[in-house]
RODRENGU-14266 format. One record per residue (C-alpha): residue number from 0; residue in three letters; chain; x, y, z. Coordinates in Angstrom, 2 decimals. Layout:
// RODRENGU-14266
+-----+--------+--------+---------+---------+---------+
| num | residu | chaine |      px |      py |      pz |
+-----+--------+--------+---------+---------+---------+
| NUM |    ala |      A |       X |       Y |       Z |
...
+-----+--------+--------+---------+---------+---------+
END
This chain:
// RODRENGU-14266
+-----+--------+--------+---------+---------+---------+
| num | residu | chaine |      px |      py |      pz |
+-----+--------+--------+---------+---------+---------+
|   0 |    met |      A |   84.07 |   82.78 |   70.31 |
|   1 |    thr |      A |   80.30 |   82.61 |   70.22 |
|   2 |    lys |      A |   80.14 |   80.14 |   73.19 |
|   3 |    asn |      A |   81.92 |   82.87 |   75.32 |
|   4 |    phe |      A |   79.67 |   85.70 |   74.16 |
|   5 |    ala |      A |   76.57 |   83.72 |   75.16 |
|   6 |    arg |      A |   77.87 |   82.87 |   78.61 |
|   7 |    cys |      A |   79.29 |   86.50 |   79.41 |
|   8 |    phe |      A |   75.83 |   88.05 |   78.74 |
|   9 |    gly |      A |   74.79 |   89.36 |   82.12 |
|  10 |    gln |      A |   78.10 |   88.82 |   83.84 |
|  11 |    asp |      A |   79.57 |   91.83 |   85.64 |
|  12 |    ile |      A |   82.88 |   93.75 |   85.51 |
|  13 |    met |      A |   85.25 |   92.33 |   88.09 |
|  14 |    arg |      A |   85.90 |   88.71 |   87.26 |
|  15 |    gly |      A |   89.63 |   88.17 |   87.17 |
|  16 |    glu |      A |   92.11 |   90.26 |   85.29 |
|  17 |    his |      A |   93.10 |   90.13 |   81.64 |
|  18 |    thr |      A |   96.25 |   90.47 |   79.73 |
|  19 |    ile |      A |   97.61 |   93.97 |   78.67 |
|  20 |    gly |      A |   97.40 |   94.42 |   74.98 |
|  21 |    gly |      A |   94.20 |   92.59 |   73.68 |
|  22 |    gly |      A |   94.76 |   89.11 |   75.08 |
|  23 |    val |      A |   91.22 |   88.79 |   76.19 |
|  24 |    lys |      A |   89.07 |   87.15 |   73.58 |
|  25 |    thr |      A |   85.46 |   87.33 |   75.54 |
|  26 |    lys |      A |   83.05 |   89.59 |   74.03 |
|  27 |    gln |      A |   80.56 |   91.43 |   76.37 |
|  28 |    his |      A |   77.44 |   93.48 |   75.62 |
|  29 |    val |      A |   76.24 |   96.25 |   78.04 |
|  30 |    asp |      A |   73.07 |   97.82 |   77.12 |
|  31 |    gly |      A |   73.44 |   96.53 |   73.71 |
|  32 |    val |      A |   76.88 |   98.03 |   73.23 |
|  33 |    leu |      A |   80.12 |   95.91 |   72.61 |
|  34 |    met |      A |   82.61 |   96.84 |   75.14 |
|  35 |    lys |      A |   86.33 |   97.18 |   74.86 |
|  36 |    ser |      A |   88.15 |   94.37 |   76.69 |
|  37 |    asp |      A |   91.71 |   95.09 |   75.91 |
|  38 |    ser |      A |   92.62 |   98.16 |   77.79 |
|  39 |    gly |      A |   94.54 |   96.61 |   80.57 |
|  40 |    asn |      A |   94.48 |   96.73 |   84.40 |
|  41 |    asp |      A |   94.68 |  100.07 |   86.05 |
|  42 |    pro |      A |   94.21 |  101.16 |   89.62 |
|  43 |    ser |      A |   93.14 |  104.82 |   88.75 |
|  44 |    tyr |      A |   89.48 |  104.32 |   88.43 |
|  45 |    tyr |      A |   88.42 |  107.38 |   90.31 |
|  46 |    phe |      A |   91.19 |  109.51 |   88.56 |
|  47 |    lys |      A |   89.54 |  108.49 |   85.27 |
|  48 |    lys |      A |   86.22 |  109.78 |   86.76 |
|  49 |    gln |      A |   87.75 |  113.03 |   87.55 |
|  50 |    gln |      A |   89.08 |  113.32 |   84.00 |
|  51 |    val |      A |   85.62 |  112.85 |   82.60 |
|  52 |    glu |      A |   84.37 |  115.43 |   85.01 |
|  53 |    lys |      A |   86.90 |  117.99 |   83.75 |
|  54 |    lys |      A |   86.12 |  117.34 |   80.25 |
|  55 |    leu |      A |   82.45 |  117.73 |   80.85 |
|  56 |    gly |      A |   82.81 |  120.82 |   83.13 |
|  57 |    arg |      A |   80.69 |  119.25 |   85.98 |
|  58 |    ser |      A |   80.94 |  116.65 |   88.72 |
|  59 |    ile |      A |   79.11 |  113.33 |   88.16 |
|  60 |    thr |      A |   77.97 |  110.69 |   90.53 |
|  61 |    thr |      A |   79.71 |  107.40 |   90.87 |
|  62 |    glu |      A |   76.67 |  105.75 |   89.53 |
|  63 |    glu |      A |   76.59 |  108.07 |   86.45 |
|  64 |    phe |      A |   80.23 |  107.21 |   85.66 |
|  65 |    gln |      A |   79.78 |  103.70 |   86.15 |
|  66 |    leu |      A |   76.84 |  103.32 |   83.86 |
|  67 |    lys |      A |   77.67 |  105.74 |   81.02 |
|  68 |    tyr |      A |   81.43 |  105.87 |   80.97 |
|  69 |    tyr |      A |   82.63 |  102.66 |   82.51 |
|  70 |    glu |      A |   79.86 |  100.12 |   81.32 |
|  71 |    gly |      A |   78.06 |  101.91 |   78.42 |
|  72 |    pro |      A |   78.65 |  103.28 |   75.03 |
|  73 |    asp |      A |   81.03 |  105.94 |   76.07 |
|  74 |    thr |      A |   83.21 |  103.34 |   78.02 |
|  75 |    tyr |      A |   86.32 |  105.27 |   79.01 |
|  76 |    glu |      A |   89.04 |  102.62 |   78.38 |
|  77 |    ser |      A |   87.67 |  100.48 |   81.11 |
|  78 |    gly |      A |   88.44 |   96.92 |   80.16 |
|  79 |    thr |      A |   86.13 |   94.34 |   81.80 |
|  80 |    ser |      A |   88.37 |   93.27 |   84.87 |
|  81 |    ile |      A |   89.75 |   95.83 |   87.03 |
|  82 |    phe |      A |   90.49 |   94.38 |   90.51 |
|  83 |    asp |      A |   89.06 |   96.27 |   93.33 |
|  84 |    pro |      A |   91.70 |   98.14 |   95.23 |
|  85 |    val |      A |   89.39 |   98.76 |   98.43 |
|  86 |    leu |      A |   88.87 |   95.04 |   98.69 |
|  87 |    cys |      A |   92.56 |   94.66 |   98.31 |
|  88 |    glu |      A |   93.29 |   97.05 |  101.18 |
|  89 |    leu |      A |   90.73 |   95.42 |  103.52 |
|  90 |    ala |      A |   92.17 |   91.96 |  102.84 |
|  91 |    tyr |      A |   95.79 |   93.18 |  103.64 |
|  92 |    arg |      A |   94.61 |   95.05 |  106.83 |
|  93 |    trp |      A |   92.50 |   92.21 |  108.15 |
|  94 |    phe |      A |   94.39 |   89.07 |  107.13 |
|  95 |    cys |      A |   98.10 |   89.80 |  106.56 |
|  96 |    pro |      A |  100.68 |   90.78 |  109.33 |
|  97 |    pro |      A |  102.23 |   94.17 |  108.86 |
|  98 |    gly |      A |  105.39 |   93.79 |  106.74 |
|  99 |    gly |      A |  104.24 |   90.23 |  105.79 |
| 100 |    leu |      A |  104.65 |   88.65 |  102.35 |
| 101 |    val |      A |  101.80 |   88.15 |  100.12 |
| 102 |    leu |      A |  101.84 |   85.44 |   97.56 |
| 103 |    asp |      A |   99.64 |   85.65 |   94.36 |
| 104 |    pro |      A |   99.68 |   82.70 |   91.99 |
| 105 |    phe |      A |   97.50 |   84.59 |   89.54 |
| 106 |    ala |      A |   98.99 |   88.07 |   89.29 |
| 107 |    gly |      A |   97.42 |   89.14 |   86.07 |
| 108 |    gly |      A |   97.20 |   92.83 |   87.15 |
| 109 |    ser |      A |   98.99 |   95.39 |   88.95 |
| 110 |    val |      A |   96.60 |   96.33 |   91.68 |
| 111 |    arg |      A |   97.21 |   93.62 |   94.38 |
| 112 |    gly |      A |  100.92 |   94.19 |   94.18 |
| 113 |    ile |      A |  100.67 |   98.07 |   94.29 |
| 114 |    val |      A |   98.26 |   98.15 |   97.25 |
| 115 |    ala |      A |  100.37 |   95.52 |   99.18 |
| 116 |    ala |      A |  103.56 |   97.83 |   98.62 |
| 117 |    lys |      A |  101.77 |  100.82 |   99.66 |
| 118 |    leu |      A |  100.60 |   99.22 |  102.77 |
| 119 |    gly |      A |  104.08 |   98.10 |  103.81 |
| 120 |    arg |      A |  103.75 |   94.49 |  102.60 |
| 121 |    lys |      A |  106.09 |   92.49 |  100.39 |
| 122 |    tyr |      A |  104.43 |   91.03 |   97.46 |
| 123 |    val |      A |  105.37 |   88.11 |   95.06 |
| 124 |    gly |      A |  103.14 |   87.35 |   92.08 |
| 125 |    ile |      A |  103.23 |   84.98 |   89.07 |
| 126 |    asp |      A |  101.93 |   85.41 |   85.51 |
| 127 |    leu |      A |  102.68 |   83.67 |   82.25 |
| 128 |    ser |      A |  102.48 |   87.10 |   80.19 |
| 129 |    ala |      A |  105.72 |   88.91 |   79.97 |
| 130 |    arg |      A |  103.89 |   91.74 |   78.57 |
| 131 |    gln |      A |  101.54 |   91.98 |   81.40 |
| 132 |    ile |      A |  104.42 |   91.89 |   83.86 |
| 133 |    glu |      A |  106.21 |   94.60 |   82.20 |
| 134 |    ala |      A |  103.24 |   96.85 |   82.30 |
| 135 |    asn |      A |  102.74 |   96.02 |   86.04 |
| 136 |    met |      A |  106.30 |   96.91 |   86.73 |
| 137 |    glu |      A |  105.99 |  100.24 |   84.85 |
| 138 |    gln |      A |  102.99 |  101.17 |   87.08 |
| 139 |    ala |      A |  104.79 |  100.00 |   90.20 |
| 140 |    ala |      A |  107.77 |  102.05 |   89.38 |
| 141 |    arg |      A |  105.79 |  105.24 |   89.21 |
| 142 |    ile |      A |  103.79 |  104.54 |   92.42 |
| 143 |    cys |      A |  105.47 |  102.40 |   94.87 |
| 144 |    gly |      A |  108.86 |  104.06 |   95.72 |
| 145 |    asn |      A |  111.42 |  101.60 |   97.22 |
| 146 |    asn |      A |  109.08 |   98.80 |   98.31 |
| 147 |    lys |      A |  108.38 |   97.54 |   94.94 |
| 148 |    pro |      A |  106.34 |   94.34 |   94.30 |
| 149 |    leu |      A |  107.99 |   91.44 |   92.58 |
| 150 |    trp |      A |  106.67 |   89.67 |   89.73 |
| 151 |    his |      A |  107.82 |   86.37 |   88.08 |
| 152 |    ile |      A |  107.06 |   85.39 |   84.40 |
| 153 |    gly |      A |  106.20 |   81.70 |   84.47 |
| 154 |    asp |      A |  103.49 |   79.03 |   84.91 |
| 155 |    ser |      A |  102.04 |   78.97 |   88.26 |
| 156 |    arg |      A |  102.15 |   75.09 |   88.37 |
| 157 |    glu |      A |  105.76 |   75.52 |   88.93 |
| 158 |    ile |      A |  105.34 |   78.09 |   91.65 |
| 159 |    asp |      A |  107.47 |   76.00 |   93.99 |
| 160 |    ala |      A |  110.44 |   76.24 |   91.59 |
| 161 |    leu |      A |  109.88 |   79.86 |   90.87 |
| 162 |    cys |      A |  109.60 |   80.90 |   94.58 |
| 163 |    pro |      A |  111.56 |   78.28 |   96.34 |
| 164 |    asp |      A |  112.48 |   80.53 |   99.18 |
| 165 |    val |      A |  109.08 |   82.11 |   99.77 |
| 166 |    gln |      A |  107.47 |   81.56 |  103.15 |
| 167 |    ala |      A |  104.26 |   83.55 |  102.53 |
| 168 |    asp |      A |  102.06 |   85.16 |  105.36 |
| 169 |    phe |      A |   99.06 |   85.62 |  102.99 |
| 170 |    ile |      A |   97.85 |   84.05 |   99.81 |
| 171 |    phe |      A |   95.68 |   86.51 |   97.93 |
| 172 |    ser |      A |   94.54 |   86.24 |   94.27 |
| 173 |    cys |      A |   91.76 |   86.24 |   91.71 |
| 174 |    pro |      A |   92.21 |   83.22 |   89.32 |
| 175 |    pro |      A |   90.75 |   83.05 |   85.83 |
| 176 |    tyr |      A |   87.14 |   82.09 |   85.85 |
| 177 |    ala |      A |   87.74 |   78.98 |   83.81 |
| 178 |    asp |      A |   87.27 |   79.80 |   80.23 |
| 179 |    leu |      A |   84.93 |   82.77 |   80.95 |
| 180 |    glu |      A |   87.67 |   84.93 |   79.38 |
| 181 |    val |      A |   90.28 |   83.61 |   77.08 |
| 182 |    tyr |      A |   93.42 |   85.40 |   77.86 |
| 183 |    ser |      A |   95.88 |   84.01 |   75.21 |
| 184 |    asp |      A |   96.60 |   81.22 |   72.77 |
| 185 |    asn |      A |   99.33 |   79.95 |   75.06 |
| 186 |    pro |      A |   98.38 |   76.24 |   75.85 |
| 187 |    gln |      A |   99.76 |   76.78 |   79.42 |
| 188 |    asp |      A |   97.14 |   79.38 |   79.99 |
| 189 |    leu |      A |   94.38 |   77.95 |   82.25 |
| 190 |    ser |      A |   91.67 |   79.94 |   80.43 |
| 191 |    thr |      A |   92.26 |   77.85 |   77.30 |
| 192 |    met |      A |   91.50 |   74.51 |   79.02 |
| 193 |    pro |      A |   88.45 |   72.40 |   79.10 |
| 194 |    tyr |      A |   87.03 |   72.73 |   82.62 |
| 195 |    pro |      A |   88.20 |   69.10 |   83.76 |
| 196 |    val |      A |   91.66 |   69.92 |   82.71 |
| 197 |    phe |      A |   91.47 |   73.47 |   84.05 |
| 198 |    leu |      A |   90.36 |   72.21 |   87.51 |
| 199 |    lys |      A |   93.42 |   69.71 |   87.73 |
| 200 |    ala |      A |   95.94 |   72.44 |   86.93 |
| 201 |    tyr |      A |   94.09 |   74.81 |   89.32 |
| 202 |    gln |      A |   94.05 |   72.32 |   92.16 |
| 203 |    glu |      A |   97.90 |   71.86 |   91.62 |
| 204 |    ile |      A |   98.55 |   75.46 |   91.71 |
| 205 |    ile |      A |   96.44 |   75.82 |   95.05 |
| 206 |    lys |      A |   98.32 |   72.98 |   96.63 |
| 207 |    lys |      A |  101.87 |   74.10 |   95.74 |
| 208 |    ser |      A |  100.69 |   77.73 |   96.84 |
| 209 |    cys |      A |   99.60 |   76.53 |  100.26 |
| 210 |    ala |      A |  102.70 |   74.62 |  100.79 |
| 211 |    leu |      A |  104.46 |   77.86 |  100.59 |
| 212 |    leu |      A |  102.17 |   79.35 |  103.25 |
| 213 |    lys |      A |  103.36 |   79.60 |  106.73 |
| 214 |    glu |      A |  101.51 |   77.91 |  109.47 |
| 215 |    asn |      A |   98.66 |   79.95 |  111.25 |
| 216 |    arg |      A |   98.28 |   82.13 |  108.21 |
| 217 |    phe |      A |   95.17 |   83.11 |  105.97 |
| 218 |    ala |      A |   94.48 |   82.69 |  102.15 |
| 219 |    cys |      A |   91.87 |   84.34 |  100.16 |
| 220 |    phe |      A |   90.70 |   83.72 |   96.61 |
| 221 |    val |      A |   88.05 |   86.09 |   94.88 |
| 222 |    ile |      A |   86.17 |   84.11 |   92.42 |
| 223 |    gly |      A |   82.67 |   83.94 |   90.83 |
| 224 |    glu |      A |   80.69 |   81.11 |   89.28 |
| 225 |    val |      A |   80.92 |   80.32 |   85.58 |
| 226 |    arg |      A |   78.45 |   78.81 |   83.08 |
| 227 |    asp |      A |   79.29 |   76.06 |   80.64 |
| 228 |    ser |      A |   78.08 |   76.15 |   76.89 |
| 229 |    lys |      A |   74.66 |   74.86 |   77.92 |
| 230 |    gly |      A |   74.06 |   77.45 |   80.63 |
| 231 |    his |      A |   74.88 |   75.33 |   83.52 |
| 232 |    tyr |      A |   77.28 |   76.22 |   86.16 |
| 233 |    tyr |      A |   80.65 |   74.44 |   86.66 |
| 234 |    gln |      A |   80.50 |   74.85 |   90.32 |
| 235 |    phe |      A |   83.66 |   76.90 |   90.37 |
| 236 |    val |      A |   83.09 |   78.05 |   93.98 |
| 237 |    pro |      A |   82.62 |   74.61 |   95.59 |
| 238 |    asp |      A |   85.50 |   73.23 |   93.63 |
| 239 |    thr |      A |   87.55 |   76.12 |   94.87 |
| 240 |    ile |      A |   86.66 |   75.41 |   98.52 |
| 241 |    lys |      A |   87.30 |   71.78 |   98.13 |
| 242 |    ser |      A |   90.76 |   72.56 |   96.56 |
| 243 |    phe |      A |   91.79 |   74.37 |   99.67 |
| 244 |    thr |      A |   90.42 |   72.07 |  102.15 |
| 245 |    ala |      A |   92.13 |   69.13 |  100.50 |
| 246 |    cys |      A |   95.42 |   70.91 |  101.37 |
| 247 |    gly |      A |   94.58 |   70.82 |  104.86 |
| 248 |    leu |      A |   93.19 |   74.34 |  105.17 |
| 249 |    lys |      A |   89.88 |   75.25 |  106.95 |
| 250 |    tyr |      A |   87.24 |   77.24 |  105.15 |
| 251 |    tyr |      A |   86.91 |   80.20 |  107.54 |
| 252 |    asn |      A |   85.04 |   83.18 |  106.06 |
| 253 |    glu |      A |   82.92 |   84.10 |  103.13 |
| 254 |    ala |      A |   82.16 |   87.59 |  102.01 |
| 255 |    ile |      A |   80.20 |   88.85 |   99.05 |
| 256 |    leu |      A |   81.64 |   91.64 |   96.87 |
| 257 |    val |      A |   78.63 |   93.40 |   95.16 |
| 258 |    thr |      A |   79.51 |   94.56 |   91.63 |
| 259 |    ala |      A |   77.86 |   97.02 |   89.13 |
| 260 |    val |      A |   74.10 |   96.52 |   89.56 |
| 261 |    gly |      A |   72.71 |   99.55 |   87.59 |
| 262 |    ser |      A |   72.21 |   98.00 |   84.15 |
| 263 |    leu |      A |   71.87 |   94.44 |   85.34 |
| 264 |    pro |      A |   67.97 |   94.31 |   84.59 |
| 265 |    ile |      A |   68.55 |   95.46 |   80.95 |
| 266 |    arg |      A |   71.58 |   93.10 |   80.47 |
| 267 |    val |      A |   69.93 |   89.85 |   81.81 |
| 268 |    gly |      A |   66.43 |   90.38 |   80.22 |
| 269 |    arg |      A |   66.95 |   88.25 |   77.25 |
| 270 |    gln |      A |   68.64 |   85.37 |   79.10 |
| 271 |    phe |      A |   66.00 |   85.32 |   81.77 |
| 272 |    glu |      A |   63.29 |   85.25 |   79.19 |
| 273 |    ala |      A |   64.83 |   82.55 |   77.18 |
| 274 |    gly |      A |   65.98 |   80.25 |   79.98 |
| 275 |    arg |      A |   65.29 |   81.73 |   83.37 |
| 276 |    lys |      A |   69.10 |   82.45 |   83.95 |
| 277 |    leu |      A |   69.68 |   85.11 |   86.71 |
| 278 |    gly |      A |   72.27 |   87.79 |   86.32 |
| 279 |    lys |      A |   74.99 |   87.86 |   88.63 |
| 280 |    thr |      A |   76.03 |   91.05 |   90.51 |
| 281 |    his |      A |   78.47 |   89.74 |   92.97 |
| 282 |    gln |      A |   81.69 |   87.92 |   93.56 |
| 283 |    asn |      A |   82.61 |   85.42 |   96.46 |
| 284 |    val |      A |   85.40 |   86.45 |   98.63 |
| 285 |    leu |      A |   86.61 |   83.02 |  100.08 |
| 286 |    val |      A |   88.98 |   83.01 |  103.14 |
| 287 |    phe |      A |   90.82 |   79.85 |  104.46 |
| 288 |    ile |      A |   93.10 |   79.27 |  107.47 |
| 289 |    lys |      A |   96.13 |   77.11 |  107.61 |
| 290 |    gly |      A |   96.48 |   76.14 |  111.34 |
| 291 |    asp |      A |   95.08 |   78.15 |  114.07 |
| 292 |    ala |      A |   92.98 |   81.33 |  113.38 |
| 293 |    lys |      A |   93.55 |   82.80 |  116.80 |
| 294 |    lys |      A |   97.28 |   82.29 |  116.51 |
| 295 |    gly |      A |   97.25 |   83.82 |  113.10 |
| 296 |    thr |      A |   95.13 |   86.82 |  114.31 |
| 297 |    ala |      A |   97.40 |   87.42 |  117.15 |
| 298 |    asp |      A |  100.32 |   87.63 |  114.69 |
| 299 |    ile |      A |   98.40 |   90.09 |  112.58 |
| 300 |    gly |      A |   97.75 |   92.23 |  115.60 |
| 301 |    pro |      A |   95.05 |   95.07 |  116.00 |
| 302 |    val |      A |   93.11 |   95.83 |  112.93 |
| 303 |    glu |      A |   94.91 |   98.80 |  110.94 |
| 304 |    phe |      A |   93.06 |  101.81 |  109.95 |
| 305 |    gly |      A |   93.90 |  104.57 |  107.63 |
| 306 |    asp |      A |   93.48 |  105.90 |  103.97 |
| 307 |    ile |      A |   95.87 |  104.93 |  101.08 |
| 308 |    ser |      A |   93.25 |  104.53 |   98.44 |
| 309 |    ser |      A |   93.32 |  108.10 |   96.89 |
| 310 |    glu |      A |   97.25 |  107.96 |   96.90 |
| 311 |    val |      A |   97.34 |  104.55 |   95.10 |
| 312 |    leu |      A |   94.62 |  105.78 |   92.66 |
| 313 |    asn |      A |   96.14 |  109.09 |   91.72 |
| 314 |    ala |      A |   99.80 |  108.84 |   92.04 |
| 315 |    glu |      A |  100.07 |  107.41 |   88.39 |
| 316 |    asn |      A |   98.52 |  110.49 |   87.08 |
| 317 |    pro |      A |   99.29 |  113.49 |   89.35 |
+-----+--------+--------+---------+---------+---------+
END
């Protein structure tokens, strides 16, 4: 996996979600230390920080935890790809009607489903990995009460057959970033495909997902650019925009999610000196509308406010 290692140097921690139990084959260095990448997805980031503080007998700043225990040599079982629950919460409150149904065609982790359930939304996700889905369901059983997310095991290219009765109020997902992380040896896994083949399958999934989205509803993908073996960007971001607009949706909002920045200058030093490749410290949050945005906004109603984050993060480990 030398090719993937070279491309990952300087990338940041939230870039999709990987399979429980060692499916990810990407290697990553942080400050010269090879990180774990097989610990699974877990929404209890801050609970882990509290555990570290208890062990140390003192409080630590979020930045210190991020650098030393979440990214550095004492990595606290972080994995490389934990989806941001705060971003989840905002996306649901802003773009999904209360009680609405969220469709997630790349449901590799538990976070999006759990946050949807805690906010009173329904959630349907699809992932190839039975082991991943089992882990998601175990977490949801501990956290979600009666309103549990629903995950289907299967190929998202068959989302129309897997979810024939779904009429989604919001599409929200974080797809594999091409072959940046190779999640399995399954030939149906998009991350195993050369980019042109990946893109064709990716476009098919977006098209079928958008067909299940109600009129006057929003869709949101969280993505980031990926380099090929020669260091050139695939143009994954514009390809995603084109894929949605080809389905008749309009490109409506873009936000930037700033990710871990503390050790970036150290991590990207070698690649910048060798080829002037800048390190990334952000993800692109792309929002699309199917139909009329004003009608969709009216259906969502006033912006919700509240605090469910600590409950979601700590319910698993009381």
